[in-house]
DSSP file (Angstrom, degrees, kcal/mol; ACC not computed):
  #  RESIDUE AA STRUCTURE BP1 BP2  ACC     N-H-->O    O-->H-N    N-H-->O    O-->H-N    TCO  KAPPA ALPHA  PHI   PSI    X-CA   Y-CA   Z-CA
    1    1 A X              0   0    0      0, 0.0    29,-0.1     0, 0.0     3,-0.1   0.000 360.0 360.0 360.0 158.2   -2.8  -25.7   11.2
    2    2 A X        -     0   0    0     24,-0.1     2,-0.3    27,-0.1    28,-0.0  -0.233 360.0 -98.3 -72.9 161.3   -1.0  -24.6   14.3
    3    3 A X        -     0   0    0      1,-0.0     2,-0.2    26,-0.0    -1,-0.1  -0.598  40.9-140.4 -75.1 139.9   -2.7  -23.6   17.6
    4    4 A X        -     0   0    0     -2,-0.3    18,-0.0     1,-0.1    -1,-0.0  -0.629  28.1 -84.1-100.9 161.1   -3.2  -19.9   17.9
    5    5 A X    >   -     0   0    0     -2,-0.2     3,-2.1     1,-0.1    -1,-0.1  -0.276  37.9-118.4 -60.7 146.9   -2.8  -17.8   21.1
    6    6 A X  T 3  S+     0   0    0      1,-0.3    -1,-0.1    -3,-0.1    -2,-0.0   0.781 114.5  55.1 -59.8 -25.9   -5.8  -17.7   23.3
    7    7 A X  T 3  S+     0   0    0      2,-0.0    -1,-0.3     0, 0.0     2,-0.1   0.311  79.0 134.0 -89.1   9.5   -6.1  -13.9   22.8
    8    8 A X    <   +     0   0    0     -3,-2.1     2,-0.3    12,-0.0    14,-0.1  -0.370  23.0 143.7 -64.0 131.3   -6.2  -14.2   19.0
    9    9 A X        -     0   0    0     12,-0.2    12,-0.7    -2,-0.1     2,-0.1  -0.975  47.5-101.6-159.9 159.9   -8.8  -12.1   17.3
   10   10 A X  E     -A   20   0A   0     -2,-0.3     2,-1.0    10,-0.1    10,-0.2  -0.459  31.7-117.4 -81.0 158.4   -9.3  -10.1   14.2
   11   11 A X  E     -A   19   0A   0      8,-2.7     8,-0.6    -2,-0.1     2,-0.5  -0.815  44.0-179.7 -94.3  93.5   -9.1   -6.4   14.1
   12   12 A X        +     0   0    0     -2,-1.0     2,-0.4     6,-0.2     6,-0.1  -0.857   8.2 174.3-105.0 125.9  -12.7   -5.5   13.1
   13   13 A X    >   -     0   0    0     -2,-0.5     3,-2.5     3,-0.3     2,-0.1  -0.973  43.9 -93.5-126.5 144.2  -13.8   -2.0   12.6
   14   14 A X  T 3  S+     0   0    0     -2,-0.4     3,-0.1     1,-0.3    -2,-0.0  -0.341 112.1   1.0 -55.6 124.5  -17.1   -0.8   11.3
   15   15 A X  T 3  S+     0   0    0      1,-0.2    -1,-0.3    -2,-0.1     2,-0.2   0.469 114.7 104.3  76.3   1.1  -16.7   -0.3    7.6
   16   16 A X  S <  S-     0   0    0     -3,-2.5    -3,-0.3     1,-0.1    -1,-0.2  -0.707  75.3 -95.5-113.2 165.9  -13.1   -1.4    7.6
   17   17 A X        -     0   0    0     -2,-0.2    -4,-0.3    -3,-0.1     2,-0.2  -0.349  40.8-104.7 -75.1 157.9  -11.3   -4.5    6.5
   18   18 A X        -     0   0    0     -6,-0.1    36,-0.7    -2,-0.1     2,-0.4  -0.585  33.8-165.9 -78.7 144.8  -10.5   -7.3    8.8
   19   19 A X  E     -Ab  11  54A   0     -8,-0.6    -8,-2.7    -2,-0.2     2,-0.4  -0.996  11.0-143.7-134.0 128.2   -6.8   -7.6    9.9
   20   20 A X  E     -Ab  10  55A   0     34,-3.0    36,-3.4    -2,-0.4     2,-0.5  -0.772  13.3-148.8 -91.1 134.8   -5.3  -10.7   11.6
   21   21 A X  E     + b   0  56A   0    -12,-0.7     2,-0.3    -2,-0.4   -12,-0.2  -0.904  22.1 169.8-106.3 127.8   -2.6  -10.1   14.2
   22   22 A X  E     - b   0  57A   0     34,-2.2    36,-2.5    -2,-0.5     2,-0.1  -0.984  31.2-126.8-133.2 145.6    0.1  -12.6   14.7
   23   23 A X     >  -     0   0    0     -2,-0.3     4,-2.6    34,-0.2     5,-0.2  -0.459  41.5-101.7 -75.8 163.4    3.4  -12.6   16.7
   24   24 A X  H  > S+     0   0    0     34,-0.4     4,-2.5     1,-0.2     5,-0.2   0.895 123.8  49.0 -55.4 -40.8    6.4  -13.5   14.6
   25   25 A X  H  > S+     0   0    0      2,-0.2     4,-2.0     1,-0.2    -1,-0.2   0.884 111.1  49.3 -69.9 -36.3    6.5  -17.1   16.1
   26   26 A X  H  > S+     0   0    0      2,-0.2     4,-1.6     1,-0.2    -2,-0.2   0.936 113.2  47.1 -63.6 -45.5    2.8  -17.6   15.3
   27   27 A X  H  X S+     0   0    0     -4,-2.6     4,-2.7     1,-0.2     5,-0.2   0.908 110.1  52.9 -63.6 -42.3    3.2  -16.4   11.8
   28   28 A X  H  X S+     0   0    0     -4,-2.5     4,-1.5    -5,-0.2    -1,-0.2   0.906 107.7  51.1 -59.8 -42.3    6.3  -18.5   11.3
   29   29 A X  H  < S+     0   0    0     -4,-2.0     4,-0.3     1,-0.2    -1,-0.2   0.840 111.6  48.7 -66.4 -31.0    4.4  -21.6   12.4
   30   30 A X  H >< S+     0   0    0     -4,-1.6     3,-1.2     1,-0.2    -2,-0.2   0.937 112.7  45.2 -71.8 -47.5    1.6  -20.8    9.9
   31   31 A X  H 3< S+     0   0    0     -4,-2.7    -2,-0.2     1,-0.3     6,-0.2   0.699 104.5  63.6 -75.1 -16.0    3.8  -20.3    6.9
   32   32 A X  T 3< S+     0   0    0     -4,-1.5     2,-0.3    -5,-0.2    -1,-0.3   0.619  77.0 106.6 -78.7 -11.9    5.9  -23.4    7.7
   33   33 A X  S X  S-     0   0    0     -3,-1.2     3,-2.0    -4,-0.3     4,-0.4  -0.527  75.7-134.7 -66.4 127.7    2.8  -25.5    7.1
   34   34 A X  T 3  S+     0   0    0     -2,-0.3     3,-0.3     1,-0.3     4,-0.2   0.759 103.2  55.7 -57.7 -25.7    3.3  -27.3    3.7
   35   35 A X  T >> S+     0   0    0      1,-0.2     3,-0.9     2,-0.1     4,-0.7   0.594  82.7  90.0 -82.1 -10.2   -0.3  -26.4    2.7
   36   36 A X  G X4 S+     0   0    0     -3,-2.0     3,-1.0     1,-0.3     6,-0.2   0.926  90.8  39.9 -55.0 -52.5    0.2  -22.7    3.2
   37   37 A X  G 34 S+     0   0    0     -4,-0.4    -1,-0.3    -3,-0.3    -2,-0.1   0.546  99.3  76.0 -79.8  -5.2    1.4  -21.8   -0.3
   38   38 A X  G <4 S+     0   0    0     -3,-0.9     2,-0.6    -4,-0.2    -1,-0.2   0.772  83.2  75.8 -72.7 -24.3   -1.1  -24.2   -2.0
   39   39 A X  S X< S-     0   0    0     -3,-1.0     3,-1.9    -4,-0.7    12,-0.1  -0.787  74.8-149.4 -90.9 122.1   -3.9  -21.7   -1.3
   40   40 A X  T 3  S+     0   0    0     -2,-0.6    -1,-0.1     1,-0.3    -3,-0.0   0.684  94.5  66.3 -64.5 -17.4   -3.7  -18.7   -3.7
   41   41 A X  T 3  S+     0   0    0     10,-0.0    11,-1.8     2,-0.0     2,-0.3   0.467  89.7  83.1 -82.4  -1.2   -5.2  -16.5   -1.0
   42   42 A X    <   +     0   0    0     -3,-1.9     2,-0.3    -6,-0.2     8,-0.2  -0.812  49.6 167.2-105.3 143.7   -2.1  -16.9    1.2
   43   43 A X  B     -C   49   0A   0      6,-2.5     6,-2.3    -2,-0.3     4,-0.1  -0.921  24.6-164.0-154.3 130.2    1.1  -14.9    0.9
   44   44 A X  S    S+     0   0    0     -2,-0.3     2,-0.2     4,-0.2     4,-0.2   0.620  73.5  80.3 -87.6 -14.0    4.0  -14.7    3.3
   45   45 A X  S    S-     0   0    0      2,-0.2     2,-0.2     1,-0.1     4,-0.1  -0.570  97.4 -51.5 -90.9 157.1    5.4  -11.5    1.6
   46   46 A X  S    S+     0   0    0      1,-0.2    -1,-0.1    -2,-0.2    -2,-0.1  -0.489 130.0  46.2 -66.1 134.6    4.2   -8.0    2.2
   47   47 A X  S    S-     0   0    0     -2,-0.2    -1,-0.2     8,-0.1    -2,-0.2   0.326  97.5-155.1 -75.8 120.8    1.3   -7.5    1.9
   48   48 A X        -     0   0    0      7,-0.3     7,-1.9    -4,-0.2     2,-0.3  -0.328  15.9-178.8 -65.4 142.3    0.9  -10.6    4.0
   49   49 A X  E     -CD  43  54A   0     -6,-2.3    -6,-2.5     5,-0.2     2,-0.4  -0.999  18.4-170.6-144.3 144.3   -2.4  -12.5    3.7
   50   50 A X  E >  S- D   0  53A   0      3,-2.4     3,-1.9    -2,-0.3    -8,-0.2  -0.975  84.2 -12.8-135.1 122.1   -3.9  -15.7    5.2
   51   51 A X  T 3  S-     0   0    0     -2,-0.4    -9,-0.2     1,-0.3     3,-0.1   0.821 129.8 -56.7  55.4  33.6   -7.1  -17.0    3.7
   52   52 A X  T 3  S+     0   0    0    -11,-1.8     2,-0.4     1,-0.3    -1,-0.3   0.433 113.7 118.0  82.8  -0.3   -7.5  -13.8    1.8
   53   53 A X  E <  S- D   0  50A   0     -3,-1.9    -3,-2.4   -12,-0.1    -1,-0.3  -0.824  70.9-107.4-104.2 138.5   -7.3  -11.6    5.0
   54   54 A X  E     -bD  19  49A   0    -36,-0.7   -34,-3.0    -2,-0.4     2,-0.4  -0.279  33.0-147.0 -60.9 146.2   -4.6   -9.1    5.6
   55   55 A X  E     -b   20   0A   0     -7,-1.9     2,-0.4   -36,-0.2    -7,-0.3  -0.957  10.6-166.0-121.2 135.7   -2.0  -10.0    8.3
   56   56 A X  E     -b   21   0A   0    -36,-3.4   -34,-2.2    -2,-0.4     2,-0.5  -0.985  15.8-140.5-119.9 130.4   -0.2   -7.7   10.7
   57   57 A X  E     -b   22   0A   0     -2,-0.4     2,-0.3   -36,-0.2   -34,-0.2  -0.799  25.6-177.6 -91.1 126.2    2.9   -8.9   12.6
   58   58 A X        -     0   0    0    -36,-2.5   -34,-0.4    -2,-0.5     3,-0.1  -0.905  37.1-122.7-123.3 150.9    2.9   -7.6   16.2
   59   59 A X  S    S-     0   0    0     -2,-0.3     2,-0.3     1,-0.2   -35,-0.2   0.895  92.8 -23.3 -59.8 -41.1    5.5   -8.0   19.0
   60   60 A X  S >  S-     0   0    0    -37,-0.1     3,-1.8   -38,-0.1    -1,-0.2  -0.939  78.1 -86.7-158.7 176.0    2.8   -9.5   21.2
   61   61 A X  T 3  S+     0   0    0      1,-0.3   -40,-0.0    -2,-0.3    -2,-0.0   0.426 113.1  75.8 -78.1   4.2   -1.0   -9.3   21.5
   62   62 A X  T 3  S+     0   0    0      2,-0.0    -1,-0.3     0, 0.0     2,-0.3   0.684  87.5  75.8 -79.4 -17.8   -1.0   -6.2   23.6
   63   63 A X    <         0   0    0     -3,-1.8    -5,-0.1     1,-0.1   -42,-0.0  -0.667 360.0 360.0 -93.3 148.0   -0.2   -4.3   20.4
   64   64 A X              0   0    0     -2,-0.3    -1,-0.1   -43,-0.0    -3,-0.1   0.356 360.0 360.0-124.9 360.0   -2.8   -3.5   17.8
């Protein structure tokens, strides 16, 4: 799998679901991996998911 940005972290809120934040280029590098679609918990279409966790695309990691 690709290297992620040093500021990568999940959006964790008490009682709420986890959300992974990726920039468009990070997300593209993840979905271009040949193994991405082999896992049923992954989906590149909305609602995007990686390893069963929701994914949100952000312009950069200053946005949440």
